[in-house]
ROKE-350166 format. One record per residue: residue number from 1; residue in three letters; x, y, z of N, C-alpha, C in turn. Coordinates in steps of 0.1 Angstrom, whole numbers. Atoms other than C-alpha are relative to their C-alpha. Layout:
<recs>
  tilo  kekol     nu     nv     nw    cau    cav    caw     cu     cv     cw
   NUM    ALA      X      Y      Z      X      Y      Z      X      Y      Z
...
</recs>
This chain:
<recs>
  tilo  kekol     nu     nv     nw    cau    cav    caw     cu     cv     cw
     1    MET    -12      0      7    -47     71    314     -1     -9    -12
     2    LEU      0      7     12    -43     59    279     14     -1     -6
     3    ARG    -14      2      5    -11     43    266     -1     -5    -14
     4    ILE     -1      4     14     -3     40    229     14     -4     -3
     5    ARG    -14      5      4     27     19    218     -1     -6    -14
     6    GLY     -1      6     13     38      9    184     11      7     -8
     7    THR     -9     -6      8     56     24    155     -7      9    -10
     8    VAL      4     -8     11     52     52    130     11     -1    -10
     9    GLY    -11      3      9     71     40    100     10     -9      7
    10    ASP    -10      8     -7    104     28    115      2      6     14
    11    LEU     -3     -6    -13    102     51    146     -9     -6     10
    12    PRO      8      5    -11     91     36    179     -8     11      6
    13    VAL      9    -10     -7     62     54    197     -5     -6     13
    14    ASP      6      3    -14     53     52    234     -5     12      6
    15    LEU      7    -12     -3     27     78    242     -9     -3     12
    16    THR      9      1    -11      9     82    275     -9     13      1
    17    LEU      9    -11     -2    -22    104    277     -7     -1     13
    18    GLU      8      0    -13    -37    114    310    -12      9     -2
    19    LEU     13     -7      2    -74    123    308     -7      0     14
    20    ASP      8      0    -12    -95    134    337    -15     -4     -3
    21    ASP     14      4      2   -132    125    341     -7      9    -10
    22    GLY      6     -9      9   -143    156    322      5     -3    -15
    23    ASP     -5      3     13   -120    148    293     -6    -13     -6
    24    TRP      6     13      4   -133    112    291    -15      2     -4
    25    ALA     14     -2      3   -169    125    291     -1      8    -13
    26    ARG      0     -7     13   -162    150    263      3     -9    -12
    27    LEU     -4      9     10   -145    123    243    -11    -10     -3
    28    GLY     11      9      2   -174     99    248    -11      6     -7
    29    ALA     11     -7      7   -199    125    237      4      3    -14
    30    GLN     -4     -3     14   -179    133    206     -1    -13     -8
    31    LEU      0     13      7   -177     96    197    -15     -4     -3
    32    GLN     14      3      3   -215     92    201     -6      9    -10
    33    ALA      6    -10      9   -223    123    182      5     -1    -14
    34    ALA     -6      1     13   -199    117    153     -5    -12     -8
    35    PRO      4     12      8   -214     95    125     13     -7     -5
    36    VAL    -11      7      5   -191     68    115     -2     -3    -15
    37    ALA      1      2     15   -185     69     77      6    -13     -3
    38    SER     -5     13      4   -181     35     63      9      2    -12
    39    ALA     -9     -1     11   -151     31     41     -4     -9    -11
    40    PRO      4     10     10   -156     16      7      8    -13      1
    41    ALA     -7     13     -2   -148    -20      6     12     -1     -9
    42    ALA    -12      1      8   -113    -26     -5      0    -13     -8
    43    ALA     -1     12      8   -106    -50    -32     10    -10      7
    44    PRO     -9      9     -7    -91    -82    -18     13     -1     -6
    45    ALA    -13      1      5    -54    -84    -21      2    -13     -8
    46    GLN     -3     11      8    -43   -107    -49     13     -6      5
    47    HIS    -12      6     -4    -18   -132    -36      6     -8    -12
    48    ASN     -7      6     11      7   -142    -63     12     -8      6
    49    PRO    -10      8     -6     28   -171    -51     14      2     -7
    50    ASP    -12     -2      7     54   -165    -78      7     13      4
    51    LEU     -5    -13     -4     58   -129    -67      6     -1     14
    52    TRP     -5      2    -13     63   -140    -31     13     -8     -1
    53    GLU    -13      7      2     89   -166    -42     11      8     -5
    54    ASN    -10     -9      5    107   -140    -62      5     10     10
    55    ALA     -4     -9    -10    107   -116    -33     10     -7     10
    56    GLN     -8      8     -9    122   -143    -10     14     -2     -7
    57    ALA    -13      3      7    148   -152    -37      8     13     -1
    58    LEU     -8    -13      0    158   -115    -40      8      2     12
    59    LEU     -7     -1    -13    167   -113     -3      9    -11      2
    60    ARG     -9     12     -2    182   -148     -3     13      3     -8
    61    LYS    -12     -3      8    205   -138    -31      9     11      5
    62    ALA     -7    -11     -5    215   -105    -16      6     -3     14
    63    GLY     -5      3    -14    219   -120     19     -5     10     10
    64    GLN      4    -10    -10    213    -87     36     -2     13     -8
    65    LEU      3    -13      7    197    -54     24     -6     10     11
    66    ASN      7    -10     -9    187    -22     43    -15      1     -6
    67    GLY     14     -1      3    150    -15     43     -4      8    -13
    68    LEU      2     -9     11    151     13     17      4     -7    -13
    69    GLU     -4      7     12    171     -7     -8    -10    -12     -3
    70    LEU      9     12      2    149    -38     -3    -14      5     -5
    71    LEU     13     -5      5    117    -17     -7      1      4    -14
    72    ASP     -2     -5     14    130     -1    -39      0    -12     -9
    73    GLN     -1     12      9    138    -36    -54    -14     -7      0
    74    LEU     13      6     -1    104    -50    -42    -10      7     -8
    75    GLU      9     -8      8     85    -21    -58      3     -3    -15
    76    GLY     -3      3     14    103    -28    -91     -4    -14     -3
    77    LEU      4     13      3     96    -65    -88    -15     -1     -1
    78    ALA     15      1     -1     59    -60    -79     -7      9    -10
    79    GLY      6     -9     10     53    -32   -104     -6     12      6
    80    ASP      5    -12     -6     40     -7    -79      3      1     15
    81    ALA     -5     -3    -14     47      9    -45     -8     -8     11
    82    SER      8      7    -11     18     -6    -25      2    -15      0
    83    ALA     -3     14      0     25    -41    -37     14     -3      6
    84    GLY    -14      1     -6     62    -36    -28     -1      1     15
    85    LYS      1     -1    -15     52    -25      7     -6    -12      6
    86    ARG      6     12     -5     30    -55     12     10    -11      1
    87    LEU    -10     11      0     59    -78      2     10      3     12
    88    LEU     -9     -3    -10     82    -59     26     -6     -4     14
    89    VAL      7      4    -13     57    -64     55      0    -15      1
    90    ARG      0     14      0     54   -100     46     14     -6      3
    91    LEU    -14      5     -3     92   -105     46      3      3     15
    92    ARG     -3     -4    -14     94    -86     80     -5    -10      9
    93    HIS      6      9     -9     71   -112     95      3    -15     -3
    94    SER     -3     13      4     86   -142     78     11     -6     10
    95    ALA    -10      7     -9    105   -168    100     13     -1     -7
    96    LYS    -12      1      8    131   -169     72      8     13     -1
    97    VAL     -6    -14      1    140   -132     76      3      5     14
    98    LYS     -3     -7    -12    158   -115    105      0     15     -3
    99    VAL      0    -14      2    152    -78    109      7      6     12
   100    ALA     -8     -6    -11    177    -58    129      0     15     -2
   101    SER     -1    -14      1    179    -21    137     14      4     -7
   102    GLY    -12     -4      8    204     -5    113      2     15     -1
   103    GLY     -1    -15      1    204     32    122    -13      6     -5
   104    ASP     12     -7      5    180     51    100    -10    -10     -6
   105    THR      8      9      7    166     20     83      3    -14      5
   106    PRO     -3     14     -5    162    -17     95      8     -8    -11
   107    LEU     -8      9      9    185    -44     80     -8    -13     -1
   108    TYR      7     13      2    168    -74     65     10    -10     -4
   109    SER     -9     11      3    188   -106     65     -7    -13     -2
   110    TRP      5     13      3    180   -139     50      6    -11     10
   111    VAL     -4     10     -9    182   -167     76     -6    -14     -3
   112    GLY      8     13      4    159   -194     60      9     -9     -7
   113    ASP     -5     12      7    167   -226     42      9     -8      8
</recs>
């Protein structure tokens, strides 16, 4: 049995797969036979302390924003979608931010300071 838990976007996932001995053997054979392609080395993320401070200030000033609104504003602040998403993840894990379920999108609230 293999259990996979986590999220896909904002949706929770809890998946259980039941495999018999034959399934495990075929899976193991496929993993040994398949060459692993190495991914090109990603450029290290540039950490911009001013951008992080501005992202925190944005949420602090708003008090509370839903995830879509916050992401939209962070993308504008950062200049591109991927940098905006990185800021959103960083805010999600910040001790100064509370994330609560808000229906279709989470609600981000500033609790720091």
